Every structure is written in structure tokens, then in C-alpha cells.
C-alpha positions as a Markdown table, in Angstrom:
| # | Residue | x | y | z |
|---|---|---|---|---|
| 1 | Met | 0.2 | 0.0 | 0.1 |
| 2 | Pro | 1.7 | 3.4 | -1.1 |
| 3 | Thr | 2.1 | 5.8 | 1.6 |
| 4 | Ser | 3.1 | 8.8 | 0.0 |
| 5 | Leu | 5.9 | 9.7 | 2.6 |
| 6 | Pro | 8.8 | 12.0 | 1.4 |
| 7 | Asn | 11.7 | 10.4 | -0.2 |
| 8 | Glu | 10.0 | 6.9 | -0.1 |
| 9 | Gln | 11.5 | 4.7 | -2.6 |
| 10 | Arg | 10.2 | 1.3 | -3.7 |
| 11 | Leu | 12.3 | -1.8 | -3.4 |
| 12 | Arg | 9.9 | -3.9 | -5.4 |
| 13 | Ser | 6.8 | -3.1 | -7.4 |
| 14 | Pro | 3.4 | -3.3 | -5.8 |
| 15 | Gly | 1.9 | -6.6 | -5.5 |
| 16 | Ser | 4.9 | -8.1 | -6.7 |
| 17 | Met | 6.4 | -11.5 | -4.9 |
| 18 | Glu | 9.8 | -10.6 | -6.1 |
| 19 | Leu | 12.3 | -12.3 | -3.7 |
| 20 | Asp | 15.0 | -10.6 | -1.5 |
| 21 | Pro | 18.3 | -12.1 | -3.3 |
| 22 | Asn | 20.1 | -11.7 | 0.0 |
| 23 | Ser | 17.6 | -13.9 | 2.0 |
| 24 | Glu | 16.5 | -17.4 | 1.8 |
| 25 | Gly | 13.4 | -17.1 | -0.5 |
| 26 | Leu | 11.7 | -14.5 | 1.7 |
| 27 | Ala | 9.5 | -11.8 | 0.0 |
| 28 | Leu | 11.0 | -8.3 | 0.4 |
| 29 | Asp | 8.8 | -6.4 | 2.8 |
| 30 | Glu | 10.5 | -3.2 | 3.0 |
| 31 | Thr | 11.1 | 0.2 | 1.8 |
| 32 | Val | 13.5 | 3.1 | 2.7 |
| 33 | Arg | 11.0 | 4.0 | 5.6 |
| 34 | Leu | 8.8 | 1.0 | 6.5 |
| 35 | Ile | 9.7 | -2.3 | 7.3 |
| 36 | Ala | 7.5 | -5.6 | 8.0 |
| 37 | Ser | 6.8 | -6.7 | 11.3 |
| 38 | Asn | 8.6 | -10.2 | 10.7 |
| 39 | Lys | 11.8 | -8.3 | 9.8 |
| 40 | Val | 11.7 | -6.5 | 12.9 |
| 41 | Glu | 11.1 | -9.5 | 15.2 |
| 42 | Gly | 14.3 | -11.1 | 16.2 |
| 43 | Thr | 16.3 | -8.1 | 15.8 |
| 44 | Ala | 19.1 | -7.4 | 18.4 |
| 45 | Val | 18.7 | -5.0 | 21.0 |
| 46 | Phe | 21.8 | -3.2 | 22.5 |
| 47 | Asp | 22.4 | -0.8 | 25.4 |
| 48 | Ser | 24.1 | 2.6 | 24.7 |
| 49 | His | 27.5 | 1.1 | 25.1 |
| 50 | Gly | 26.8 | -1.5 | 22.4 |
| 51 | Glu | 26.4 | -4.4 | 24.7 |
| 52 | Arg | 23.5 | -6.8 | 23.5 |
| 53 | Leu | 20.6 | -6.9 | 25.9 |
| 54 | Gly | 18.2 | -9.1 | 23.9 |
| 55 | Ser | 16.2 | -9.2 | 20.8 |
| 56 | Val | 12.9 | -7.8 | 19.6 |
| 57 | Tyr | 10.2 | -10.6 | 20.5 |
| 58 | Asn | 7.2 | -8.7 | 19.0 |
| 59 | Phe | 5.5 | -5.4 | 19.5 |
| 60 | Met | 2.4 | -4.0 | 20.8 |
| 61 | Val | 0.3 | -1.8 | 18.4 |
| 62 | Asp | -2.2 | 0.7 | 19.7 |
| 63 | Lys | -5.5 | -0.4 | 18.3 |
| 64 | Phe | -7.0 | 3.1 | 18.2 |
| 65 | Thr | -3.8 | 5.2 | 16.7 |
| 66 | Gly | -2.2 | 2.6 | 14.8 |
| 67 | Gln | 1.1 | 3.4 | 16.4 |
| 68 | Val | 3.6 | 1.0 | 17.9 |
| 69 | Ala | 3.5 | 1.5 | 21.5 |
| 70 | Tyr | 6.0 | -1.1 | 22.8 |
| 71 | Ala | 8.6 | -3.3 | 21.4 |
| 72 | Val | 8.5 | -6.5 | 23.6 |
| 73 | Met | 12.1 | -7.5 | 24.3 |
| 74 | Ser | 13.2 | -11.1 | 25.3 |
| 75 | Phe | 15.9 | -11.0 | 27.9 |
| 76 | Gly | 18.1 | -13.6 | 29.7 |
| 77 | Gly | 17.6 | -17.2 | 29.6 |
| 78 | Leu | 19.4 | -19.7 | 28.1 |
| 79 | Leu | 18.1 | -21.3 | 24.7 |
| 80 | Gly | 14.7 | -19.7 | 25.3 |
| 81 | Ile | 14.3 | -21.2 | 28.9 |
| 82 | Gly | 13.8 | -18.7 | 31.6 |
| 83 | Glu | 13.5 | -15.6 | 29.3 |
| 84 | Ser | 11.6 | -12.8 | 30.5 |
| 85 | Tyr | 9.9 | -10.3 | 28.3 |
| 86 | His | 10.3 | -6.6 | 28.6 |
| 87 | Pro | 8.0 | -4.1 | 27.0 |
| 88 | Leu | 10.1 | -1.1 | 25.9 |
| 89 | Pro | 8.4 | 2.0 | 24.8 |
| 90 | Trp | 9.0 | 2.3 | 21.1 |
| 91 | Arg | 10.1 | 6.0 | 21.2 |
| 92 | Ala | 12.8 | 4.7 | 23.4 |
| 93 | Leu | 14.7 | 2.6 | 20.7 |
| 94 | Arg | 16.6 | 4.1 | 17.7 |
| 95 | Tyr | 17.9 | 1.8 | 15.0 |
| 96 | Asp | 22.0 | 1.7 | 14.6 |
| 97 | Thr | 22.8 | 0.7 | 11.1 |
| 98 | Thr | 26.5 | 0.0 | 12.5 |
| 99 | Leu | 25.1 | -2.3 | 15.1 |
| 100 | Gly | 22.5 | -3.9 | 12.8 |
| 101 | Gly | 19.9 | -3.3 | 15.6 |
| 102 | Tyr | 18.1 | -1.3 | 17.9 |
| 103 | Val | 19.6 | 0.6 | 20.8 |
| 104 | Val | 18.0 | 1.7 | 23.9 |
| 105 | Asp | 19.3 | 3.9 | 26.7 |
| 106 | Ile | 19.1 | 1.5 | 29.7 |
| 107 | Asp | 21.6 | -1.1 | 31.0 |
| 108 | Ala | 20.9 | -4.7 | 31.8 |
| 109 | Asp | 20.9 | -4.1 | 35.6 |
| 110 | Arg | 18.0 | -1.5 | 35.2 |
| 111 | Leu | 16.2 | -3.7 | 32.6 |
| 112 | Gly | 16.3 | -6.1 | 35.1 |
| 113 | Gln | 14.1 | -3.8 | 37.6 |
| 114 | Ala | 11.8 | -2.9 | 34.6 |
| 115 | Pro | 8.2 | -4.3 | 34.2 |
| 116 | His | 8.4 | -7.5 | 32.6 |
| 117 | Tyr | 6.6 | -11.1 | 32.5 |
| 118 | Lys | 7.3 | -14.5 | 31.8 |
| 119 | Glu | 5.9 | -17.1 | 29.1 |
| 120 | Gly | 2.4 | -17.7 | 29.2 |
| 121 | Glu | 1.5 | -14.4 | 31.4 |
| 122 | Asp | -0.6 | -11.9 | 29.9 |
| 123 | Pro | 0.1 | -8.6 | 32.0 |
| 124 | Phe | -1.5 | -6.2 | 29.4 |
| 125 | Ala | -5.0 | -7.5 | 30.6 |
| 126 | Asp | -4.4 | -5.7 | 33.6 |
| 127 | Pro | -4.7 | -1.9 | 33.3 |
| 128 | Ala | -2.4 | -1.4 | 36.2 |
| 129 | Tyr | 0.5 | -3.1 | 34.2 |
| 130 | Gly | 0.4 | -0.1 | 31.6 |
| 131 | Gln | 0.5 | 2.4 | 34.6 |
| 132 | Ala | 3.6 | 0.4 | 35.9 |
| 133 | Leu | 5.3 | 0.9 | 32.4 |
| 134 | Glu | 4.4 | 4.5 | 32.3 |
| 135 | Asp | 5.8 | 5.0 | 35.8 |
| 136 | Phe | 8.9 | 3.2 | 35.0 |
| 137 | Tyr | 9.6 | 4.6 | 31.7 |
| 138 | Gly | 7.8 | 8.1 | 31.9 |
| 139 | Lys | 4.9 | 9.3 | 30.3 |
| 140 | Pro | 4.7 | 9.8 | 26.4 |
| 141 | Ala | 5.1 | 13.2 | 25.3 |
| 142 | Ala | 1.8 | 14.8 | 24.1 |
| 143 | Glu | 1.7 | 14.9 | 20.4 |
């Protein structure tokens, strides 16, 4: 779907199933400004010193605004066992082309204190969880 964003260039023609020559048979779902969710999931997340904290597990989209609210990062554990999931405000992440991942201004110790959850839990069902995230990271700037 065209977005008419300034300086946006198509990497493939609309409706095309052209494959990305650098991947293993995956359709290219990216423009200069936009990227498909499946290409964001699994992307590394680093602290401001370039130390890897975890990776993007998924992200939470606001149903009413359509904006990404949180990138949920998987953190800790070994081979997926004992991982915890930490929602990070999307506004707190920036993409670093040198690292090939997202950078967030938080270290592993502080991240360990942030609101998080384990596999099988659904903290977003509780409105207090959203408030805990807001209390920890700060309220988003009014637009």
C-alpha cells in the first residue's frame, strides 16, 4: 500500500512477490521508511555501550492510533528457557545501522528492574501493568 511519505522509494513493484536476493526465499517487505513486522522480530537490542541486551520478540500496536506502543524484548534465559519479556516504549529505541539493531538507553541492571513478564503470562490484561510501564519509563510526550 503506497504511503506517499517523502523520499520513499520502492524496493519492489506493488503486488510483486519478488524475492529478496540476500535472504533465503523471503519476499522483500521493506521500503526506505517502512519495514514489515516479521523483519523487526528477532532484531538485536543493544544498550548505549553496544552490549547486547536481547532481541525484539514482538511489538504491541495501539488499536486506536495504529502506532507501535511497545517493542517487547526477550531478555535473559538460555536457549529460550527462563527468558523474560520486557516491553520497551517504541519511542525509546533507535535503529543503529552499524550494530544492525536497536539501541535503548538502559543497561541490563536497570532493565532487570523494569516491569516484565514470563512465558504464558498476559500482563497487558491488567490496566495497572500499563501504568507500571508508564511510571517506570515516563509518560510519552503529548503529540
